[in-house]
N, C-alpha and C positions, 0 to 999 in steps of 0.2 A: 502496496499500500502507498501512496505518497506523503499517506500523513497519521498521523497521533490519532491514537482512538484513546480515550478519555474514560471508565468504568468503576461504576459501584457499587459497591451489590450487584456486580453482576451486571447489570443495567451499561448501555453504552452510554453519554449522560451525549458525543459532540463525535459523528463518526466520521471526524474529519477537520485536525483540534484548526489545521495549517487552513482548510477552509471556512473555520468561523471568525482565528483571528482580520485575513481579511476581511470577512463581514464590521466586524466591531470599529475597524479602520476605514473603511469605508461611508459604517454609520456615523464616528464620533465627525471626519471628515464634513458628514453630509451635514449633520447640529450646528459645525462652530460657520460653516457658512450660511446658514442661513442667521444666525447672527448676526455676522457680520456684515451682510445684507440689511437687515431692518437698525445696526451703526450703522453702514454706510447714510441708509436714505438718512438718521435721525439729521445728520449731521451736513447733510443739503438738502433738506427742506426751508421753503422760500419763507423768507422773513414776512412777517414775527412769528414764524412758527417755529422750532429747534429743537421736535419729539416728532414717531409715528405715534401717535395717539391710538388706544382699543381699549376694552372692554379687559381690564387684570382688577386684579387682588393684591393689595387694598386701590380702593379709586384712584385714578389717574383726576387729574385734578387743577387749579392754576389755570392765569390769564390766557394762554395760549390759547385753551380747552371752549373758557368765555366765547375769545375773540371765533374761533372754529363755527362754536353752536348761533352767536349772530349774524354770521354772513349765511350759515345753512342757511337759517331764515329767511334766507330772501326766495328762494327754491323752494324750500320746505318747512312751513309757518308754523304747527305741530314740532320743533325741534324745540328741549328743553333748552332755558340761555342759565344752568344751576353752577356755573363751573362746576361739575363734573360727566368723566368720559361712563354714564352707563350706556346697561339695554336697550333701553327708548334714545338717547346719542346714534350708536352702532348703528341702530333702525335706520333713524331718520338718516344716516352715514351714508348707508347700503344705500337708498333710495336715491338721494344724491348719483350717487356715483352711476345708477340707471340712469339716470335725466339723465348725464352727462356720458352713459355708453364706456363711460369704467366699470370690471372686475365688477360688482356688490359684493365687496368681501368685507362692509363693518367696519375698515381697518384705515384710520386719515392714515394716507402716506402720502408721496414726496409726488406723485401722479395725481393722487386728488386733491392735494394742498393748492400746487401751480398751477390746476384746472380751478378752483374755487378763485383765486385769485382775481384769474380772468374773466371769470364771469358777473364776479357780486362783490367785488370791491367799491365796487362806485353803487355809492350810496340813494341816486334818482331824488336826495332832497334837492327845492326846489320854494327858493326867495319868495312870500307870500304878498311884498310887498309891502306887513303893515309891521307896528313895532309892537308887542302882548304890551298889551297894563300893567301899567307896576312901573313898568322902565321908563329911564328918561334920552334915554341914546339908540341906537345901532349906527356899527358900522359890516357895512356890505362888501364884502371880497369876494367878484367872480373870476375864481383858475378857471385855465384847460390842465389837459390829462398832462401840456405838456412844462412843467411847472420850473420850467429856466425863464417860460414869457411874462413874461412881470405885465401886470395886470395896474386898472384904475382899482381903487377902492375907494366906498363915497362916507362919509359920515352924515348921519340925518341925528336930527331931532325928535323931539316922537311925536311931533305934528304934524311930522315931513319935512320940516324946513329942512336944504343940507348945507350943512353947513360945509362940510371940504368937498374937496376930491382928491385922491393927489396916486403915485403911484404903488403901489408893494409888492414883494417879495415872497411865494410861500415856497422853495421848495427846498426842500432836505441836505442832511448830509447820504454823500457818495458809496453804497455799498465796496468797502474796503480789498472784497476776494473777484468782483466783474467791475467796477466802476456804472453798475449802477445804478439810479438815485432812489436810496429806501422812502418805502413807500408808506403808506400815515399810518397805516397801522404799526407802523418798527414806532423801534427808541431810534430818538431823531431825523425820522424822516420828516417829508412834506408834514406842513398846517392840515389836518385833522379840516375834510368840507361837513358840513352841518352846521347845527344851531346847536349857538350853546352862549351862556349867561356872559358877561364882561363885570371886570371896571377900572375901575384908573385907583394906577399904585403910585406911590413915591416911588424918584432911581430905585435904577438899581447899585447897587457897587460896585460892579467896574465900569467905568464909563465909557471907555476901549467897546467892551463886546455891544452891552445893553444901552451906551448915551448916559447923553448926564440930565436928560427931562423925562419926570415919570411917563411909567410905563402902561400898557391897560394888560388884564392878565384878565386869561380864559378860566370862567370858577367849575363850570361845570356843566357839561353836552346833557339837553336836550333831543337833538334829533339823526338823525344821517350813523355818519362815521366816528360823531363828536360824542355822543349821547353811551358809542362802544366802547370807548378808551378816554373821557375828563370826568372825572381828573383821577379817577381807579385806579388808575394800566400809566395814565402819560400824561403828568401836571407838567410844571414851567411854562406855556404855549402863552406867550406873552408879542402885544400889537408896542415895537419897540424900535431904538433906530442902533448906531455905533456910531464910533470916532478912528474906525476902521482904516491900518493905517493902510498909504497911498490911495487910496479911492479919490474918487472922485463922480458927484454928479452924473457926468458923462457914461462912467461906468456901469451896468450891470453892481446890482445889489451883490453881496457876499452869500452865500448857502446858508441854512440857519443848522438850529437842531429841534428845529418845531415848528419855531417861533411865524410871528409875521413881520417880517422888513420893511420898512421907509424912510426917508429921506429925512437927515436931523431937520433942517428949518419943516417939514410935512411932521413929524413926527412935535415939535416944538408948537403948533401949533394949534394939533387936536386938542395938546393936554388944554390951552388956553380957553380955544373954544368950551372945552366944556365945563370949563374955569368959572368963565361969563355967562353962562347958561345956570351955577348954580349943584353941576356937578361936582362932589366930594371927593378931596384927591385923601383915598384911606393908603393907612400905613403900611410898607409894600410889609411884604407877610413872607416872603424868603422862599413861597412853599410850602406853607404849611398848611396843612389838613386834619382836622377839616376847616374850612375856611372862612374868617370869623364872622366877615361881614355878610352883610347884601347884597348881590353883584346889583348897582344901575344901567347897568343896559346888555345890553340886545350883541354880539357876530352870530355874523350868517355869511357863511365860504360857498357858496352850488360849482359845481363841478357845470364848465358852459356847452364839454363836447361829452 
């Protein structure tokens, strides 16, 4: 025989030990390959996702699950938004995969994440032209998918009067690996679209980065992508300027870490116009949560294309 028989009490356990060893090695390699594939997918998941999501014990939970659930809800309304990857979420992910023409495994993997962002990142939010009761002002910012295009923002008083129109930039940082701009759900990505409360704060402590004037702070998301991430996931979204080295008003403004950038004279004018109309400059909270003041304004950012 080409192998070795293993006996116990006269019973042949492995008629060919060599073949058993080969089978064991093959199974071990296959298992390692599966683990490596999952790890590889986790490492290459598109931002804001960093891991493959599936039903596990204990259940996976976190901000990434919550973001995914909210984006899936745009195609599968019955999905829960509870931060937990449970069996109900798995069933809804399977349904989404079928909609997208993917294998309905219920596992939120790289392909599913990429399809989800390509199809459901745009929130469909549209400004309704009004200011909700109880707020003194609104800043309306139209944006394009290509956030390197600077656009014209409008500052409104609560009676609809236009106080100022000014150029802004809402592009975030670039992905270090790909050079592609980070999307609005990523930390340091573009400014999120949607409706959110807004408030005038005293200047930041770094005038080079934020300018010397009072800033406006996004406080709480109400609609669209802002509802998903502000301020429980993304905080510190500001309207500000800067004393940017080597920059002139003839140049494009630098990218931010999620804030709205404006020219120095415009941000100064926004502050002065608001104060002249009765808006109070709150002491800067520097990201303190929960925000201790009642926001006085509204920020509305809508995608045009």
